[in-house]
C-alpha positions in Angstrom: 101.8 -104.4 106.6 102.1 -106.3 110.1 103.2 -104.4 112.8 105.1 -106.9 115.8 105.3 -105.2 119.2 108.0 -107.3 121.5 109.2 -107.0 124.8 112.2 -108.8 126.5 115.4 -108.2 128.9 118.5 -107.6 127.8 121.7 -108.3 130.0 125.2 -106.4 130.2 127.4 -107.1 131.9 129.4 -103.8 133.3 132.8 -105.0 134.2 134.8 -102.9 136.2 137.9 -104.0 136.7 137.3 -105.1 140.7 133.7 -106.2 140.1 131.8 -107.7 137.0 128.1 -106.6 137.5 124.9 -107.6 135.3 122.5 -104.8 134.3 118.9 -106.2 133.2 117.7 -103.6 130.9 113.8 -104.7 129.9 112.8 -103.5 126.1 110.4 -103.1 124.8 110.2 -102.0 120.9 108.4 -101.8 117.7 108.9 -102.1 114.3 106.5 -102.3 110.3 106.8 -105.7 108.3 105.7 -105.7 104.8 105.7 -108.1 102.3 107.9 -110.0 105.0 110.6 -107.6 105.0 112.0 -105.8 107.8 111.7 -101.6 107.0 114.7 -100.0 109.4 112.5 -96.8 110.0 110.3 -97.9 111.4 112.2 -99.5 114.3 111.5 -97.7 118.0 112.2 -98.5 121.4 111.8 -98.2 124.7 114.5 -99.3 127.9 114.3 -99.2 130.9 116.6 -99.8 133.3 118.1 -98.8 137.1 120.1 -96.2 136.6 119.7 -94.1 140.1 121.3 -97.2 141.9 123.9 -97.6 139.5 125.0 -94.1 140.1 124.9 -94.2 143.6 126.3 -97.7 144.1 129.6 -96.8 141.5 129.9 -92.7 142.4 132.2 -92.2 139.9 129.7 -93.6 137.1 129.1 -90.5 134.1 125.3 -90.4 133.4 126.2 -90.0 129.9 128.4 -92.6 129.6 126.2 -95.2 131.6 123.1 -93.8 129.1 125.3 -94.7 125.8 126.7 -98.4 127.0 123.4 -98.9 127.8 122.3 -97.7 124.2 125.1 -99.9 122.3 123.8 -102.7 124.2 120.4 -102.3 123.2 121.2 -101.8 119.7 123.8 -105.2 119.4 121.3 -106.9 121.0 118.1 -105.4 118.6 120.5 -106.4 115.7 121.0 -110.0 117.2 117.1 -110.8 117.8 116.9 -109.8 114.3 120.1 -111.3 112.7 117.7 -114.9 114.2 114.8 -114.4 113.4 115.3 -113.7 109.8 113.9 -109.8 109.8 117.3 -109.1 108.2 120.3 -111.0 106.5 124.2 -110.7 107.7 124.2 -109.4 103.8 121.9 -106.2 105.4 122.8 -105.7 108.1 124.6 -102.6 109.9 126.3 -102.0 112.9 123.8 -99.7 114.1 119.7 -100.1 113.6 119.5 -96.8 115.4 
């Protein structure tokens, strides 16, 4: 049993039609690897982005929707990370691991 702990910065490009904003998202995630196999239920993560600044700059943006968008981006990026590093395969991969 090995616990992997990683810190990464993922990016979400927020296209508002009239402007594109690149949002950096700091993510710390950890998961267990047992006998070279990823244990999906062990995955946990914390993410941080400047939500207040975005809501102030774009007052029509809904807080709940912004959180959902960021969560989806983190989920996609975590799947890509796990695929690229061989912890999961295309065959066993689902669209949502969290």
